[in-house]
All heavy atoms as a GROMACS GRO file, in nm:
protein
  585
    1MET      N    1   7.776  12.248   5.627
    1MET     CA    2   7.778  12.240   5.483
    1MET      C    3   7.835  12.107   5.435
    1MET      O    4   7.782  12.046   5.345
    1MET     CB    5   7.860  12.358   5.429
    1MET     CG    6   7.863  12.366   5.281
    1MET     SD    7   7.710  12.436   5.222
    1MET     CE    8   7.752  12.464   5.056
    2PHE      N    9   7.943  12.065   5.500
    2PHE     CA   10   8.006  11.938   5.462
    2PHE      C   11   7.912  11.820   5.485
    2PHE      O   12   7.904  11.729   5.403
    2PHE     CB   13   8.136  11.920   5.540
    2PHE     CG   14   8.206  11.791   5.507
    2PHE    CD1   15   8.269  11.774   5.384
    2PHE    CD2   16   8.208  11.686   5.597
    2PHE    CE1   17   8.332  11.656   5.353
    2PHE    CE2   18   8.271  11.567   5.567
    2PHE     CZ   19   8.333  11.553   5.444
    3SER      N   20   7.838  11.824   5.597
    3SER     CA   21   7.746  11.715   5.627
    3SER      C   22   7.636  11.705   5.522
    3SER      O   23   7.586  11.597   5.492
    3SER     CB   24   7.687  11.730   5.766
    3SER     OG   25   7.608  11.847   5.774
    4TRP      N   26   7.596  11.820   5.465
    4TRP     CA   27   7.494  11.818   5.362
    4TRP      C   28   7.545  11.744   5.238
    4TRP      O   29   7.474  11.664   5.178
    4TRP     CB   30   7.454  11.960   5.324
    4TRP     CG   31   7.348  11.963   5.219
    4TRP    CD1   32   7.214  11.950   5.237
    4TRP    CD2   33   7.369  11.976   5.078
    4TRP    NE1   34   7.149  11.955   5.117
    4TRP    CE2   35   7.242  11.970   5.016
    4TRP    CE3   36   7.480  11.991   4.997
    4TRP    CZ2   37   7.224  11.981   4.879
    4TRP    CZ3   38   7.462  12.002   4.860
    4TRP    CH2   39   7.335  11.996   4.802
    5PHE      N   40   7.673  11.770   5.200
    5PHE     CA   41   7.731  11.702   5.086
    5PHE      C   42   7.741  11.552   5.108
    5PHE      O   43   7.712  11.472   5.019
    5PHE     CB   44   7.870  11.758   5.053
    5PHE     CG   45   7.867  11.892   4.987
    5PHE    CD1   46   7.928  12.001   5.047
    5PHE    CD2   47   7.802  11.911   4.866
    5PHE    CE1   48   7.924  12.125   4.987
    5PHE    CE2   49   7.798  12.035   4.805
    5PHE     CZ   50   7.859  12.143   4.866
    6VAL      N   51   7.783  11.513   5.228
    6VAL     CA   52   7.795  11.371   5.260
    6VAL      C   53   7.658  11.304   5.259
    6VAL      O   54   7.639  11.198   5.201
    6VAL     CB   55   7.865  11.350   5.396
    6VAL    CG1   56   7.862  11.205   5.438
    6VAL    CG2   57   8.008  11.402   5.389
    7GLY      N   58   7.560  11.367   5.322
    7GLY     CA   59   7.424  11.313   5.324
    7GLY      C   60   7.365  11.303   5.186
    7GLY      O   61   7.299  11.205   5.151
    8ASP      N   62   7.388  11.406   5.106
    8ASP     CA   63   7.337  11.406   4.968
    8ASP      C   64   7.401  11.295   4.886
    8ASP      O   65   7.333  11.227   4.809
    8ASP     CB   66   7.365  11.542   4.903
    8ASP     CG   67   7.297  11.557   4.769
    8ASP    OD1   68   7.176  11.528   4.760
    8ASP    OD2   69   7.366  11.596   4.673
    9TYR      N   70   7.530  11.272   4.906
    9TYR     CA   71   7.601  11.165   4.834
    9TYR      C   72   7.542  11.029   4.869
    9TYR      O   73   7.511  10.950   4.780
    9TYR     CB   74   7.750  11.168   4.869
    9TYR     CG   75   7.822  11.045   4.822
    9TYR    CD1   76   7.858  11.031   4.688
    9TYR    CD2   77   7.854  10.942   4.909
    9TYR    CE1   78   7.923  10.917   4.643
    9TYR    CE2   79   7.919  10.828   4.865
    9TYR     CZ   80   7.954  10.817   4.733
    9TYR     OH   81   8.017  10.705   4.689
   10PHE      N   82   7.522  11.002   4.998
   10PHE     CA   83   7.470  10.872   5.038
   10PHE      C   84   7.325  10.854   4.995
   10PHE      O   85   7.283  10.744   4.960
   10PHE     CB   86   7.486  10.851   5.189
   10PHE     CG   87   7.626  10.820   5.228
   10PHE    CD1   88   7.702  10.911   5.302
   10PHE    CD2   89   7.686  10.701   5.189
   10PHE    CE1   90   7.832  10.882   5.337
   10PHE    CE2   91   7.816  10.671   5.224
   10PHE     CZ   92   7.890  10.763   5.297
   11TYR      N   93   7.248  10.963   4.996
   11TYR     CA   94   7.110  10.954   4.948
   11TYR      C   95   7.108  10.915   4.800
   11TYR      O   96   7.033  10.828   4.760
   11TYR     CB   97   7.038  11.088   4.969
   11TYR     CG   98   6.902  11.092   4.906
   11TYR    CD1   99   6.794  11.025   4.965
   11TYR    CD2  100   6.879  11.161   4.787
   11TYR    CE1  101   6.668  11.027   4.907
   11TYR    CE2  102   6.754  11.164   4.728
   11TYR     CZ  103   6.649  11.098   4.789
   11TYR     OH  104   6.526  11.100   4.731
   12LYS      N  105   7.193  10.980   4.722
   12LYS     CA  106   7.195  10.950   4.578
   12LYS      C  107   7.246  10.809   4.550
   12LYS      O  108   7.194  10.742   4.463
   12LYS     CB  109   7.281  11.054   4.505
   12LYS     CG  110   7.213  11.189   4.496
   12LYS     CD  111   7.298  11.291   4.426
   12LYS     CE  112   7.228  11.426   4.422
   12LYS     NZ  113   7.312  11.529   4.363
   13THR      N  114   7.346  10.764   4.624
   13THR     CA  115   7.396  10.628   4.601
   13THR      C  116   7.292  10.526   4.642
   13THR      O  117   7.275  10.425   4.574
   13THR     CB  118   7.528  10.603   4.676
   13THR    OG1  119   7.511  10.629   4.815
   13THR    CG2  120   7.640  10.687   4.621
   14ASP      N  121   7.219  10.551   4.751
   14ASP     CA  122   7.112  10.459   4.791
   14ASP      C  123   7.002  10.456   4.687
   14ASP      O  124   6.946  10.350   4.656
   14ASP     CB  125   7.053  10.500   4.927
   14ASP     CG  126   7.145  10.468   5.043
   14ASP    OD1  127   7.242  10.392   5.022
   14ASP    OD2  128   7.119  10.519   5.153
   15LEU      N  129   6.969  10.571   4.633
   15LEU     CA  130   6.865  10.579   4.530
   15LEU      C  131   6.906  10.504   4.405
   15LEU      O  132   6.826  10.429   4.347
   15LEU     CB  133   6.837  10.726   4.497
   15LEU     CG  134   6.718  10.754   4.408
   15LEU    CD1  135   6.589  10.706   4.473
   15LEU    CD2  136   6.709  10.902   4.379
   16ILE      N  137   7.032  10.517   4.365
   16ILE     CA  138   7.082  10.445   4.247
   16ILE      C  139   7.079  10.294   4.272
   16ILE      O  140   7.040  10.217   4.184
   16ILE     CB  141   7.224  10.494   4.211
   16ILE    CG1  142   7.217  10.636   4.157
   16ILE    CG2  143   7.290  10.401   4.109
   16ILE    CD1  144   7.350  10.704   4.142
   17LYS      N  145   7.115  10.251   4.392
   17LYS     CA  146   7.110  10.108   4.424
   17LYS      C  147   6.967  10.055   4.419
   17LYS      O  148   6.942   9.944   4.372
   17LYS     CB  149   7.170  10.083   4.563
   17LYS     CG  150   7.319  10.098   4.568
   17LYS     CD  151   7.371  10.078   4.709
   17LYS     CE  152   7.519  10.107   4.719
   17LYS     NZ  153   7.567  10.099   4.858
   18MET      N  154   6.871  10.135   4.468
   18MET     CA  155   6.730  10.095   4.464
   18MET      C  156   6.682  10.080   4.320
   18MET      O  157   6.613   9.984   4.288
   18MET     CB  158   6.642  10.197   4.537
   18MET     CG  159   6.647  10.191   4.684
   18MET     SD  160   6.533  10.313   4.752
   18MET     CE  161   6.599  10.331   4.914
   19VAL      N  162   6.717  10.175   4.236
   19VAL     CA  163   6.676  10.170   4.096
   19VAL      C  164   6.736  10.047   4.028
   19VAL      O  165   6.666   9.976   3.954
   19VAL     CB  166   6.717  10.300   4.022
   19VAL    CG1  167   6.701  10.285   3.873
   19VAL    CG2  168   6.636  10.417   4.073
   20ASP      N  169   6.863  10.019   4.054
   20ASP     CA  170   6.926   9.900   3.996
   20ASP      C  171   6.859   9.772   4.044
   20ASP      O  172   6.837   9.679   3.966
   20ASP     CB  173   7.076   9.896   4.030
   20ASP     CG  174   7.155  10.003   3.957
   20ASP    OD1  175   7.105  10.054   3.855
   20ASP    OD2  176   7.267  10.033   4.003
   21LYS      N  177   6.826   9.765   4.172
   21LYS     CA  178   6.761   9.646   4.229
   21LYS      C  179   6.623   9.625   4.167
   21LYS      O  180   6.587   9.513   4.129
   21LYS     CB  181   6.749   9.663   4.381
   21LYS     CG  182   6.688   9.547   4.451
   21LYS     CD  183   6.680   9.572   4.601
   21LYS     CE  184   6.604   9.464   4.672
   21LYS     NZ  185   6.586   9.495   4.815
   22ILE      N  186   6.547   9.733   4.152
   22ILE     CA  187   6.414   9.725   4.093
   22ILE      C  188   6.425   9.682   3.947
   22ILE      O  189   6.349   9.596   3.900
   22ILE     CB  190   6.340   9.859   4.105
   22ILE    CG1  191   6.308   9.887   4.252
   22ILE    CG2  192   6.213   9.861   4.021
   22ILE    CD1  193   6.261  10.028   4.278
   23ASP      N  194   6.519   9.740   3.876
   23ASP     CA  195   6.538   9.706   3.735
   23ASP      C  196   6.574   9.558   3.719
   23ASP      O  197   6.522   9.490   3.631
   23ASP     CB  198   6.647   9.795   3.675
   23ASP     CG  199   6.655   9.782   3.525
   23ASP    OD1  200   6.549   9.778   3.460
   23ASP    OD2  201   6.768   9.777   3.473
   24LYS      N  202   6.661   9.507   3.806
   24LYS     CA  203   6.700   9.367   3.800
   24LYS      C  204   6.580   9.275   3.827
   24LYS      O  205   6.560   9.177   3.758
   24LYS     CB  206   6.811   9.338   3.900
   24LYS     CG  207   6.864   9.197   3.893
   24LYS     CD  208   6.976   9.176   3.992
   24LYS     CE  209   7.035   9.039   3.986
   24LYS     NZ  210   6.942   8.931   4.009
   25LYS      N  211   6.499   9.311   3.927
   25LYS     CA  212   6.379   9.231   3.958
   25LYS      C  213   6.284   9.226   3.840
   25LYS      O  214   6.230   9.122   3.806
   25LYS     CB  215   6.304   9.291   4.078
   25LYS     CG  216   6.348   9.245   4.210
   25LYS     CD  217   6.247   9.291   4.312
   25LYS     CE  218   6.309   9.324   4.442
   25LYS     NZ  219   6.212   9.375   4.539
   26ARG      N  220   6.263   9.342   3.778
   26ARG     CA  221   6.170   9.348   3.665
   26ARG      C  222   6.224   9.270   3.546
   26ARG      O  223   6.147   9.203   3.477
   26ARG     CB  224   6.142   9.493   3.629
   26ARG     CG  225   6.065   9.566   3.740
   26ARG     CD  226   6.039   9.710   3.707
   26ARG     NE  227   5.941   9.726   3.602
   26ARG     CZ  228   5.809   9.723   3.619
   26ARG    NH1  229   5.759   9.701   3.738
   26ARG    NH2  230   5.728   9.740   3.518
   27LYS      N  231   6.355   9.275   3.521
   27LYS     CA  232   6.414   9.197   3.412
   27LYS      C  233   6.399   9.047   3.439
   27LYS      O  234   6.368   8.970   3.348
   27LYS     CB  235   6.561   9.232   3.395
   27LYS     CG  236   6.584   9.363   3.325
   27LYS     CD  237   6.731   9.391   3.308
   27LYS     CE  238   6.754   9.526   3.243
   27LYS     NZ  239   6.898   9.557   3.233
   28ASP      N  240   6.421   9.006   3.565
   28ASP     CA  241   6.406   8.865   3.600
   28ASP      C  242   6.263   8.818   3.578
   28ASP      O  243   6.239   8.708   3.528
   28ASP     CB  244   6.447   8.840   3.746
   28ASP     CG  245   6.597   8.853   3.767
   28ASP    OD1  246   6.672   8.849   3.667
   28ASP    OD2  247   6.638   8.868   3.884
   29LYS      N  248   6.166   8.901   3.615
   29LYS     CA  249   6.026   8.865   3.595
   29LYS      C  250   5.995   8.851   3.446
   29LYS      O  251   5.924   8.760   3.405
   29LYS     CB  252   5.933   8.970   3.657
   29LYS     CG  253   5.919   8.958   3.806
   29LYS     CD  254   5.815   9.055   3.858
   29LYS     CE  255   5.793   9.039   4.005
   29LYS     NZ  256   5.690   9.132   4.056
   30ARG      N  257   6.048   8.943   3.365
   30ARG     CA  258   6.024   8.936   3.220
   30ARG      C  259   6.086   8.811   3.160
   30ARG      O  260   6.027   8.748   3.072
   30ARG     CB  261   6.079   9.060   3.152
   30ARG     CG  262   5.982   9.175   3.153
   30ARG     CD  263   6.031   9.290   3.068
   30ARG     NE  264   6.049   9.403   3.158
   30ARG     CZ  265   6.161   9.470   3.176
   30ARG    NH1  266   6.268   9.439   3.108
   30ARG    NH2  267   6.167   9.570   3.260
   31LEU      N  268   6.205   8.775   3.207
   31LEU     CA  269   6.270   8.654   3.156
   31LEU      C  270   6.191   8.528   3.190
   31LEU      O  271   6.190   8.432   3.114
   31LEU     CB  272   6.412   8.643   3.211
   31LEU     CG  273   6.515   8.741   3.153
   31LEU    CD1  274   6.646   8.730   3.228
   31LEU    CD2  275   6.535   8.715   3.005
   32LYS      N  276   6.126   8.529   3.306
   32LYS     CA  277   6.045   8.414   3.347
   32LYS      C  278   5.909   8.414   3.279
   32LYS      O  279   5.833   8.318   3.290
   32LYS     CB  280   6.026   8.415   3.499
   32LYS     CG  281   6.153   8.390   3.575
   32LYS     CD  282   6.129   8.396   3.724
   32LYS     CE  283   6.258   8.378   3.802
   32LYS     NZ  284   6.235   8.392   3.947
   33GLY      N  285   5.876   8.522   3.210
   33GLY     CA  286   5.749   8.531   3.140
   33GLY      C  287   5.635   8.575   3.229
   33GLY      O  288   5.518   8.558   3.194
   34LEU      N  289   5.666   8.635   3.343
   34LEU     CA  290   5.562   8.682   3.434
   34LEU      C  291   5.516   8.821   3.395
   34LEU      O  292   5.590   8.898   3.335
   34LEU     CB  293   5.615   8.683   3.577
   34LEU     CG  294   5.663   8.550   3.633
   34LEU    CD1  295   5.726   8.570   3.770
   34LEU    CD2  296   5.550   8.451   3.642
   35LEU      N  297   5.393   8.853   3.431
   35LEU     CA  298   5.340   8.986   3.404
   35LEU      C  299   5.375   9.079   3.519
   35LEU      O  300   5.379   9.038   3.635
   35LEU     CB  301   5.188   8.981   3.388
   35LEU     CG  302   5.136   8.901   3.271
   35LEU    CD1  303   4.984   8.894   3.276
   35LEU    CD2  304   5.181   8.963   3.140
   36MET      N  305   5.397   9.205   3.488
   36MET     CA  306   5.424   9.306   3.590
   36MET      C  307   5.292   9.346   3.654
   36MET      O  308   5.195   9.376   3.584
   36MET     CB  309   5.490   9.429   3.530
   36MET     CG  310   5.619   9.404   3.461
   36MET     SD  311   5.742   9.344   3.577
   36MET     CE  312   5.840   9.246   3.468
   37ASN      N  313   5.288   9.346   3.786
   37ASN     CA  314   5.165   9.385   3.853
   37ASN      C  315   5.172   9.529   3.904
   37ASN      O  316   5.080   9.577   3.968
   37ASN     CB  317   5.132   9.290   3.968
   37ASN     CG  318   5.248   9.275   4.064
   37ASN    OD1  319   5.352   9.336   4.047
   37ASN    ND2  320   5.230   9.193   4.164
   38SER      N  321   5.283   9.597   3.877
   38SER     CA  322   5.297   9.737   3.915
   38SER      C  323   5.393   9.806   3.817
   38SER      O  324   5.468   9.741   3.747
   38SER     CB  325   5.350   9.750   4.057
   38SER     OG  326   5.477   9.689   4.067
   39THR      N  327   5.389   9.937   3.818
   39THR     CA  328   5.477  10.013   3.731
   39THR      C  329   5.612  10.033   3.800
   39THR      O  330   5.626  10.013   3.920
   39THR     CB  331   5.417  10.151   3.698
   39THR    OG1  332   5.406  10.226   3.819
   39THR    CG2  333   5.282  10.137   3.630
   40PHE      N  334   5.710  10.078   3.723
   40PHE     CA  335   5.842  10.105   3.779
   40PHE      C  336   5.832  10.214   3.885
   40PHE      O  337   5.896  10.206   3.990
   40PHE     CB  338   5.939  10.147   3.669
   40PHE     CG  339   6.080  10.164   3.717
   40PHE    CD1  340   6.164  10.054   3.723
   40PHE    CD2  341   6.127  10.287   3.757
   40PHE    CE1  342   6.294  10.068   3.769
   40PHE    CE2  343   6.256  10.302   3.802
   40PHE     CZ  344   6.340  10.192   3.808
   41ALA      N  345   5.751  10.317   3.859
   41ALA     CA  346   5.735  10.427   3.954
   41ALA      C  347   5.676  10.377   4.086
   41ALA      O  348   5.719  10.420   4.194
   41ALA     CB  349   5.649  10.536   3.894
   42GLU      N  350   5.578  10.288   4.079
   42GLU     CA  351   5.518  10.233   4.201
   42GLU      C  352   5.620  10.150   4.278
   42GLU      O  353   5.626  10.157   4.401
   42GLU     CB  354   5.396  10.148   4.167
   42GLU     CG  355   5.278  10.229   4.119
   42GLU     CD  356   5.165  10.140   4.070
   42GLU    OE1  357   5.188  10.020   4.044
   42GLU    OE2  358   5.054  10.191   4.055
   43ASP      N  359   5.701  10.073   4.205
   43ASP     CA  360   5.804   9.993   4.270
   43ASP      C  361   5.906  10.082   4.340
   43ASP      O  362   5.950  10.053   4.451
   43ASP     CB  363   5.875   9.903   4.169
   43ASP     CG  364   5.788   9.790   4.120
   43ASP    OD1  365   5.685   9.759   4.185
   43ASP    OD2  366   5.821   9.732   4.015
   44LEU      N  367   5.944  10.192   4.276
   44LEU     CA  368   6.040  10.284   4.336
   44LEU      C  369   5.981  10.352   4.458
   44LEU      O  370   6.048  10.366   4.561
   44LEU     CB  371   6.085  10.388   4.233
   44LEU     CG  372   6.191  10.486   4.280
   44LEU    CD1  373   6.318  10.414   4.325
   44LEU    CD2  374   6.225  10.585   4.169
   45LYS      N  375   5.855  10.392   4.450
   45LYS     CA  376   5.789  10.455   4.565
   45LYS      C  377   5.782  10.358   4.682
   45LYS      O  378   5.809  10.394   4.796
   45LYS     CB  379   5.648  10.500   4.525
   45LYS     CG  380   5.573  10.570   4.637
   45LYS     CD  381   5.436  10.615   4.593
   45LYS     CE  382   5.346  10.495   4.598
   45LYS     NZ  383   5.205  10.523   4.575
   46ASN      N  384   5.750  10.232   4.653
   46ASN     CA  385   5.745  10.131   4.759
   46ASN      C  386   5.882  10.108   4.820
   46ASN      O  387   5.896  10.089   4.941
   46ASN     CB  388   5.688  10.000   4.705
   46ASN     CG  389   5.542  10.010   4.674
   46ASN    OD1  390   5.472  10.099   4.723
   46ASN    ND2  391   5.493   9.922   4.588
   47ALA      N  392   5.986  10.110   4.736
   47ALA     CA  393   6.121  10.090   4.787
   47ALA      C  394   6.162  10.206   4.877
   47ALA      O  395   6.225  10.185   4.982
   47ALA     CB  396   6.220  10.077   4.671
   48LEU      N  397   6.127  10.327   4.839
   48LEU     CA  398   6.161  10.443   4.921
   48LEU      C  399   6.086  10.442   5.053
   48LEU      O  400   6.138  10.490   5.155
   48LEU     CB  401   6.131  10.573   4.845
   48LEU     CG  402   6.222  10.603   4.728
   48LEU    CD1  403   6.170  10.722   4.648
   48LEU    CD2  404   6.364  10.630   4.776
   49ASN      N  405   5.967  10.386   5.055
   49ASN     CA  406   5.889  10.377   5.178
   49ASN      C  407   5.919  10.252   5.259
   49ASN      O  408   5.867  10.234   5.368
   49ASN     CB  409   5.739  10.384   5.147
   49ASN     CG  410   5.697  10.519   5.097
   49ASN    OD1  411   5.755  10.620   5.134
   49ASN    ND2  412   5.597  10.523   5.012
   50GLY      N  413   5.998  10.161   5.202
   50GLY     CA  414   6.033  10.038   5.273
   50GLY      C  415   5.931   9.928   5.260
   50GLY      O  416   5.938   9.827   5.329
   51ILE      N  417   5.836   9.945   5.171
   51ILE     CA  418   5.729   9.847   5.155
   51ILE      C  419   5.770   9.733   5.063
   51ILE      O  420   5.713   9.624   5.068
   51ILE     CB  421   5.602   9.917   5.100
   51ILE    CG1  422   5.557  10.026   5.198
   51ILE    CG2  423   5.489   9.819   5.076
   51ILE    CD1  424   5.447  10.113   5.146
   52ASP      N  425   5.872   9.754   4.982
   52ASP     CA  426   5.911   9.654   4.882
   52ASP      C  427   5.950   9.522   4.944
   52ASP      O  428   5.923   9.416   4.890
   52ASP     CB  429   6.022   9.707   4.793
   52ASP     CG  430   6.150   9.736   4.870
   52ASP    OD1  431   6.141   9.774   4.988
   52ASP    OD2  432   6.258   9.721   4.811
   53GLU      N  433   6.013   9.524   5.061
   53GLU     CA  434   6.054   9.399   5.126
   53GLU      C  435   5.932   9.318   5.171
   53GLU      O  436   5.929   9.196   5.159
   53GLU     CB  437   6.144   9.430   5.245
   53GLU     CG  438   6.274   9.494   5.202
   53GLU     CD  439   6.350   9.554   5.318
   53GLU    OE1  440   6.302   9.545   5.432
   53GLU    OE2  441   6.458   9.610   5.292
   54ILE      N  442   5.829   9.387   5.218
   54ILE     CA  443   5.706   9.320   5.261
   54ILE      C  444   5.637   9.257   5.140
   54ILE      O  445   5.589   9.143   5.146
   54ILE     CB  446   5.612   9.419   5.332
   54ILE    CG1  447   5.679   9.472   5.459
   54ILE    CG2  448   5.477   9.356   5.362
   54ILE    CD1  449   5.608   9.588   5.523
   55ILE      N  450   5.634   9.328   5.029
   55ILE     CA  451   5.572   9.277   4.907
   55ILE      C  452   5.647   9.154   4.856
   55ILE      O  453   5.586   9.057   4.812
   55ILE     CB  454   5.565   9.388   4.800
   55ILE    CG1  455   5.468   9.497   4.845
   55ILE    CG2  456   5.524   9.332   4.665
   55ILE    CD1  457   5.467   9.621   4.759
   56ASP      N  458   5.781   9.159   4.862
   56ASP     CA  459   5.862   9.044   4.818
   56ASP      C  460   5.830   8.920   4.901
   56ASP      O  461   5.818   8.810   4.849
   56ASP     CB  462   6.011   9.075   4.828
   56ASP     CG  463   6.057   9.175   4.724
   56ASP    OD1  464   5.983   9.194   4.625
   56ASP    OD2  465   6.166   9.232   4.741
   57ILE      N  466   5.817   8.937   5.032
   57ILE     CA  467   5.786   8.824   5.120
   57ILE      C  468   5.648   8.767   5.086
   57ILE      O  469   5.630   8.645   5.080
   57ILE     CB  470   5.792   8.868   5.268
   57ILE    CG1  471   5.937   8.900   5.305
   57ILE    CG2  472   5.734   8.761   5.360
   57ILE    CD1  473   5.952   8.966   5.440
   58GLU      N  474   5.550   8.854   5.063
   58GLU     CA  475   5.416   8.808   5.027
   58GLU      C  476   5.415   8.733   4.895
   58GLU      O  477   5.345   8.633   4.880
   58GLU     CB  478   5.319   8.926   5.023
   58GLU     CG  479   5.288   8.983   5.159
   58GLU     CD  480   5.196   9.103   5.152
   58GLU    OE1  481   5.154   9.141   5.041
   58GLU    OE2  482   5.165   9.157   5.258
   59GLU      N  483   5.492   8.781   4.796
   59GLU     CA  484   5.499   8.713   4.667
   59GLU      C  485   5.561   8.575   4.681
   59GLU      O  486   5.516   8.479   4.620
   59GLU     CB  487   5.579   8.796   4.567
   59GLU     CG  488   5.505   8.916   4.514
   59GLU     CD  489   5.588   8.997   4.417
   59GLU    OE1  490   5.707   8.966   4.397
   59GLU    OE2  491   5.532   9.093   4.360
   60GLU      N  492   5.665   8.562   4.764
   60GLU     CA  493   5.728   8.433   4.784
   60GLU      C  494   5.634   8.337   4.856
   60GLU      O  495   5.629   8.218   4.823
   60GLU     CB  496   5.858   8.450   4.862
   60GLU     CG  497   5.968   8.512   4.779
   60GLU     CD  498   6.100   8.515   4.854
   60GLU    OE1  499   6.121   8.434   4.945
   60GLU    OE2  500   6.182   8.601   4.818
   61ASN      N  501   5.558   8.386   4.954
   61ASN     CA  502   5.461   8.302   5.023
   61ASN      C  503   5.354   8.253   4.926
   61ASN      O  504   5.312   8.138   4.933
   61ASN     CB  505   5.397   8.378   5.138
   61ASN     CG  506   5.492   8.399   5.254
   61ASN    OD1  507   5.593   8.329   5.267
   61ASN    ND2  508   5.462   8.496   5.337
   62LEU      N  509   5.310   8.340   4.835
   62LEU     CA  510   5.211   8.302   4.737
   62LEU      C  511   5.265   8.195   4.644
   62LEU      O  512   5.195   8.098   4.612
   62LEU     CB  513   5.165   8.425   4.658
   62LEU     CG  514   5.058   8.401   4.552
   62LEU    CD1  515   4.930   8.354   4.618
   62LEU    CD2  516   5.035   8.529   4.474
   63LYS      N  517   5.391   8.209   4.601
   63LYS     CA  518   5.453   8.109   4.515
   63LYS      C  519   5.461   7.973   4.584
   63LYS      O  520   5.434   7.869   4.524
   63LYS     CB  521   5.594   8.152   4.475
   63LYS     CG  522   5.599   8.263   4.375
   63LYS     CD  523   5.743   8.300   4.345
   63LYS     CE  524   5.754   8.426   4.264
   63LYS     NZ  525   5.893   8.466   4.246
   64MET      N  526   5.495   7.973   4.713
   64MET     CA  527   5.506   7.847   4.787
   64MET      C  528   5.370   7.781   4.800
   64MET      O  529   5.358   7.660   4.789
   64MET     CB  530   5.569   7.871   4.924
   64MET     CG  531   5.716   7.904   4.916
   64MET     SD  532   5.809   7.898   5.070
   64MET     CE  533   5.712   7.992   5.182
   65LYS      N  534   5.264   7.861   4.821
   65LYS     CA  535   5.129   7.805   4.831
   65LYS      C  536   5.087   7.742   4.699
   65LYS      O  537   5.025   7.636   4.697
   65LYS     CB  538   5.030   7.913   4.873
   65LYS     CG  539   5.042   7.954   5.018
   65LYS     CD  540   4.942   8.060   5.052
   65LYS     CE  541   4.962   8.107   5.195
   65LYS     NZ  542   4.868   8.217   5.229
   66ILE      N  543   5.119   7.807   4.589
   66ILE     CA  544   5.084   7.755   4.457
   66ILE      C  545   5.159   7.625   4.430
   66ILE      O  546   5.102   7.528   4.378
   66ILE     CB  547   5.113   7.860   4.348
   66ILE    CG1  548   5.016   7.975   4.362
   66ILE    CG2  549   5.105   7.799   4.209
   66ILE    CD1  550   5.046   8.094   4.273
   67GLU      N  551   5.287   7.621   4.466
   67GLU     CA  552   5.367   7.500   4.447
   67GLU      C  553   5.316   7.385   4.533
   67GLU      O  554   5.319   7.268   4.490
   67GLU     CB  555   5.513   7.528   4.477
   67GLU     CG  556   5.581   7.615   4.374
   67GLU     CD  557   5.722   7.653   4.412
   67GLU    OE1  558   5.769   7.610   4.521
   67GLU    OE2  559   5.787   7.724   4.334
   68GLU      N  560   5.269   7.414   4.653
   68GLU     CA  561   5.216   7.308   4.741
   68GLU      C  562   5.088   7.247   4.683
   68GLU      O  563   5.064   7.128   4.698
   68GLU     CB  564   5.188   7.365   4.880
   68GLU     CG  565   5.313   7.393   4.960
   68GLU     CD  566   5.282   7.457   5.094
   68GLU    OE1  567   5.162   7.481   5.125
   68GLU    OE2  568   5.378   7.484   5.168
   69LYS      N  569   5.007   7.330   4.618
   69LYS     CA  570   4.883   7.279   4.558
   69LYS      C  571   4.911   7.188   4.441
   69LYS      O  572   4.836   7.097   4.413
   69LYS     CB  573   4.794   7.395   4.515
   69LYS     CG  574   4.734   7.470   4.630
   69LYS     CD  575   4.645   7.581   4.581
   69LYS     CE  576   4.586   7.657   4.698
   69LYS     NZ  577   4.502   7.770   4.653
   70ASN      N  578   5.021   7.213   4.371
   70ASN     CA  579   5.055   7.129   4.256
   70ASN      C  580   5.124   7.008   4.305
   70ASN      O  581   5.124   6.904   4.287
   70ASN     CB  582   5.145   7.205   4.158
   70ASN     CG  583   5.071   7.320   4.093
   70ASN    OD1  584   4.950   7.316   4.084
   70ASN    ND2  585   5.143   7.421   4.054
   0.00000   0.00000   0.00000
């Protein structure tokens, strides 16, 4: 029973951290004037599945390619 409470606590804290991280990313994009290419729900689903880090790397690679062309 105790392990369930501990596991539940860490799950909820991890979930809150993910939501805060996604919210911060979306605010930064809005401040830069960029368009959102996904919804908040899609971003959260990707974060829960671990896909968000792969997407971040791909976006940075795309930015570097665009900068090299200019």
